[in-house]
N, C-alpha and C positions, 0 to 999 in steps of 0.2 A: 514360378519357381525361382529361388534366389541362387546365386552362383554358388559352386562348391568351393570349399577351402582352398583347394589346390589351384583354382583358376582365378583367384582374386588376390589383391594386395596382402601383405602380411597380416594386417589386422584390419577390422571394420568397426568404426564407432558409429552407433545409432543414437540419435537424439530425437525425443519425443517432445515436441513443442518448439515452434519457430519465433518465439519473441525473445525478450531481453536475455534470460538466463540461458536458454538453449542455444541461441545463435551466438551469444558471447563465448560460450564454451567451445561451440564448433569453430568459431573464427580463431580463438587463442590456441586451439589444439592444431588447427592448420597452419599457423604461424610457425610452431615448433616441429611439426612433422609434414613432409611433402606427401603428395598422393601415392607415390611409390611405396611409402612406409605405412600411411593410414588412409583408409577410405572412409569418407563421412557421408553418412545418409541421414537426412533430418526430414521429420514428418510434422507437417502443420495442417490442422483441420479448417482453419479460416482462410480468408482470401488475402491477409496481409502478414508480412514478417517484420520483426525488428521495428516496432513502433512504440511511441509513447503513449501508454494507456492514461498516464496522468494528465496528458493534454486533452483528453476527450471533453471534459466540461467546458474548456475554453474553446474548442471547436464548435461544440453545440451551441454555446453563447455568442459565437461570432468574433471572439477576440482573435482566433486563428481561423483565417479566411478558407484555407484549403486543407482538406484531409491529408493530402500528401506531404504536407509540412511536418507531419507527426511521424512520418516514415523515415528512420535512420538509414535503412538499408534494404532495397528491394530483393525479391527473390533472385532476379537475374543477376544482380551484383554479388549475391552470396554464390550462385552458381559459377559465376566468372572467376571466383576465388577457390574453386575446386571443391565446393561442397553441394552434394546432391540434394537439394531441397525440394521435397515433394509437396505442393501446396494442395489444399482441399483433400487431404489424406488423413484419415483418422485411424490412430492406433487403437484396436479393439480389445487386444489381449496380450498379456506379457507371459511368455513361457520361460521362467527363470531357469529351471533345470535344464532346459534344451538350449538356452542362449539364443532365443529368437522372439520376434514380435509379429503379430498378426495385424495387417493394416486393410483398410477398405477405402477405395476412391470414391469419395462423395458424388462425383459426377456419373461415373459409370457403374458404380456398385461392385467392381471387380475387387476381389480379396487376394491377399498373397501373404506368405511368411517371409520374413527377412531375418537372417541370422545375424548375430553381433559377437564381438568379442570384448567391446566395452559399450556400455549403455548409459546414456544421460537422460533422466526424468526431469523434464521442466514443463509440467502440464498445467501450471498456473493455478488460478482459483476461479471460483463461480460465484455470481451474486446470490445471496441467500434469498430464496423464495419460500417464504412461510406457506405452510399447507392451509390455506384459506380458500373458501369458496370464491371463485372468479379470479383467482390469481393468474391463470393462464389465458385470460381473455384478451382479445386484440386491444391494443392500446396500453398494455401494462409492460413496462421494459426494465430490464436490468441494464446496467452500464458498466461492461468490464472490458469489452474488446472493441476494436475498431468496426468490426461488423455490428456489434451492439449499437455503437454510436450513429452508424449509418442508418440502421433500422429505426431508431428513434427520429432522427432528422426526416426520414421519409414519413413517418407518422405525422409529425408536426406539419409537413408540407400538404398533406391531404386531409388534415383534420380542420373543419371550419371552426370549432370552438376554441376558446382562449383561456380555459381553465385547467390547471395543473395542480396535481396532488403529488408531493413528494413523501414517501414513507421512509422514515428514518432521518436522522440529523447528524450522522458522521461525516467525515471528510467528503464522500462522494455526494451524500444528500445535501450538505450545505452548499457545495460548489454547484451541483445540478440546480438547486433553487435559484441561485444567482444567475446561471445561465438562462433559465427559463424566464426569469424576470427580464432580462436583457432582450429575450425574444418577444416581449410584449405580452407575456402570460400573466394571469392572476394566479399566484402561487400560495398554496397552503402546505405547510410541513406538518406532518403528524408524527410525533416523536413519543416513544414510551418512556424515555428518561425524564429526569427532572428538568434538565437543561440541554440545549443542543451541545454537540461536540463532547461526547461521553469520554474522550481522551483527556479531557480537562476535569479539574474538580469543579463541582457545580457554581461555586462563586465566581470562577473564571469563566465557566460557560455562560453565566448570565450576561456577560458583556457582549458574547457573540449573539445572544438572544436578542438584545437591544439594537445591535447593528442590523440584524436581519429584519426586525421590524421597521427599522429606518429605512431599508430599502422598498418597503411595501409588502414584505412577506408576511403572511399570517402564520403565527407560530402555535401549535397545539401541543403542550407538553403533557406528560403523565397520561398519555392516551394509547390504548392498545387497538389496533385495527383487527376487526372481527371478521370482515368480509369485503370483497369487491363486488359492487352492484353492476349489473349490466342492463343494457336497453334491449328493446326488441330485435335489434340487429346483431345482438351478441356482443357488441363492444362495450368497453368500460364506460359507466355513466356517473359512478360516485364511489367514494370510500367511506366504509361505515366503521364507526367505533361503537361501544356500548351506549354512548350517550348522544351521538349526532351523526348525521351524514354530510359528506363534503363533496359537492358536484365535481366531477372530473371528466374532461375530454382526453387527458392523457395522464398516466401514472408512472412515476419513476420510482424504483426500488433503491433506497440509499440506506439499506439495513446493515450493510456490510458483506464481507465475502468469506468463503470457506475454501480450504485447500482442495484442489481437484485431484483427489487421490484413490477414486474408485478402483482404477487399473491397478494400482500399486497394493491396495488392500486385497483385491481378488488374488493377487499373486502371492500374498502372504508377506509382503514387505512390512517392516516395522512402522506403526504410527504412533505418535504422541496423543496427549490428552485433547489436543485441539485438531486431531485427525490429519495433521501434517506429517510428512515423512521425517524421520530421525536420522541424521547423519553424523559423522565424527567431524573433527576439525578440517579435514581435508575435503568436505562435503560428499564423502563416500556413505552410501547408505549402510548403516550399522549391520554388520554380519554378511556383508556381500562385497567381495573383493573387486568385482568389475562393475559395480553399478554406482553411479552418483546422482545426486538430485540437488536441485537448486531453484530459487525464485519463490513464487507464492505458493508452492505446493510443499514447502518444508517448514519446520519449526526451527527456531534459532534460540541460542542461549542469551538470556538477559543477563548482562554482566553486572547489573546492579542487584537484582533479586537473586540471581543464580538459579533461575527456573527457565523452562523452555517456554517460548512464546510463538504465536503466529502473528507475524507483521508482514502485510503485503505491501512493499514499496519497490519501486524501480531502482532505487539506489542499492538496496540490498541484492536484487536479482541480478544486476550487472556485475557487482563483486562476486557473487556466487559463481556466475558464469566464467569470470577471469581465474578463479581459483580452480574450478573443475577443469577448465581447458589446460591450464598449466600442468595438473596431475595426470590428466588423460594423455597429454603430450610428452610425458616423460620427465617434467620438472617437478617442483614441489611447491605447493603454497597452502595456506590455511585461512579460514575464516573464523576468527576467535569468538565473534558474538557481536550483539548491539546493545546500545543503551536506550533505544526507543525515541529517536529524534524524528520530529515531523513538523512541517510548516504548512499553513494553508492562508486563506484570506477571504473576507466577506467585503465586497466593495474595497474601501481603503483602510479597513481594519485588518491587521496582521495578527495571525495566531500561531504561536509556537509552543512545543513542549518536548521535554527529554527527560528520561529517567522515570521515577515512580510517581504516580498520584497518591493521595492519602490512602485511599482503599488498597492499592497495591501494596504500600508499605506495611499496612495492618495485615494483609493476607500472608505477606512474607514473615510476619511476627516480629517487626522492627518497631523500636520505640523512636519516636521522632519529634521534632519541633517544626513548626511552619511560621513563616514570616511573609508578609506581603507589603510591598512598597509601591509608591507611586512616583514616578520621575518623568524625564523628558528625553527625547531622541537626541537633542542637541543642547548646547548651552542655553539657559532659559532666555537670555536676552538676544539669541541670534534668530533672525527670521526663519520661520518654519519649524520651530521647536515644538514638536507634537508630544502629547501625553502617552505614557505607556504604564502598564501595570505589571509587576514581577512578583510571582510567588515562588518561594524557595522552601524545600524540605531538606532537613539536616538530620542525621542520626543522633539521638541523645547520647551524651557522654563522649563519644568519638568525635562528634562534629562532622563526620563524613557527609559529603554532599549526596543526596538521594533523588533529587528531582528539581525541575525548574519548568515553570509555566509563564509565557509571556503573552500579553494581549495589548496591542497598541497600534499606532499609526505608523507611517513610513519610518522604516529603520529599526523597527521593533524585532521582527521575527527572525532575522539572521543573528541577532545577538545570542540566540539560543545555542549556537555553535560553540560559544565560550563554554557554556556549560556542559555541552556534550563531550568537549575534551576533558574538562575537569572531572567528568563522571568516568570517563575511560581511564583516566590517571588515578582514580580513587583518591581525589584531593578531598582535603577537609575545607569547610568554609572559611576557616582562619587562613589556611594557605591561599585560598582564592583572593582574599583582600590584598595580598601583595603582588597580584599579577600585573604585569607591566603592559597594560593595554593602551592603545592609541588614543591620543587626545588632541583635539583642536575644536574650537567652538562649532564650526559646521557639522561635526561628526558626533560630538558626545559632550555631556556635562564633564567637569573636572573629574567627578566620580561618576564612573559608568553605572548605569541602573543595576547591571549584574553585581557590581562590587558594592553598591549600596544595600542590595539585598543580602549579600554575603556578610556585611559588617553587622546587619541587624540580626542575622541568623547566628553569628557568634555570640552575641549577647543573649539570645533566646536559649542556645545550647548551655551557656555557662550558668543561666539562672535555672534551667531545667534540670541540670546536673548537680545542683547544689544540695547538700544533705539536708 
């Protein structure tokens, strides 16, 4: 039984989920309110708290030697700061009307209700597992949490074969394919899209395709997996499409993730088109005064298209947590939205995008122009000047920047941050051409690649807007 209201501190905050958003919220709230004002109870069903899920492929691939390097703050450190973090404890039910949550200790099976005055939902996301025969066979792994990463490494350690199939070629799929190559596996990526990295337009994704094949990865595009084949021992032995079978000793799911919102849905909380929780600018769940949500379980406003999107990124989750913690702790903060910025890599090829792709712009009903330029990361005469390709979308007539994609060698990816700022400021491509960017031959050509693309976009907008 939980404590009665009379015998506990003035308020109790309950946090469901012990990773980035949840524990950022708890930590920020604790900075603003001491234990005599606010009791904080947090539940985490896994073995780890406050870790970098984005680092899991690099841990699996051996770039990060030790799992604990990915942990920003341990449960013991949280508890020392006055947060009652209960690990291996899963919340199984939300009673919104009664202001309480039911939890189950995954070790003992014991269940209990805990009342709350304020509730934070930070339940994250789960890897998509299509309803295919054999999808739950031993040797098939999703990779979303540290527990998932450890389970995959355990499988790799006890599996004699060296053939891996990755299903899907988004960020996780591409990064896991490289990680497995680094582990000495023969890797096949089965992708239903035209090219890998569907967050890019296909013409830019083609560059990623070529880089993956350069690493020795076999790319199979435009292919739909129909079933997972198993051997006599019940373990995975191959991945099948309509046209072929690909032998596999281990299978990794890189199809993407979905918001983990089954609890919220069962409790009648509002969900968007992508099944993520809907919140206001303060990250408060719409229609509920004392419930907040953040991280991979929510949908966020796309500032470019004006639509709600589900984007699972640690950057957003930590910002959500800071905003929630400030509001729970008596302050005030907002999260206005995102422009959809993300970066990744394949070997030494850097990949970046922000804003809208062509199909996003069409879906939003926008008329636009696209330009693509080739440039270098440094002055062409300076040693180490590597090539890069920049694609830019601009709205016809207004010239408003809509999106940028960059694929290139060292120094390419972080240039996308220039475009992210321009998108957030609603700049036109003509305004961008006047940006006072840093220049010296070791860092950039006289005209930075972003500015070269902007200049070309200005010409395209003028031509496209001509009567």
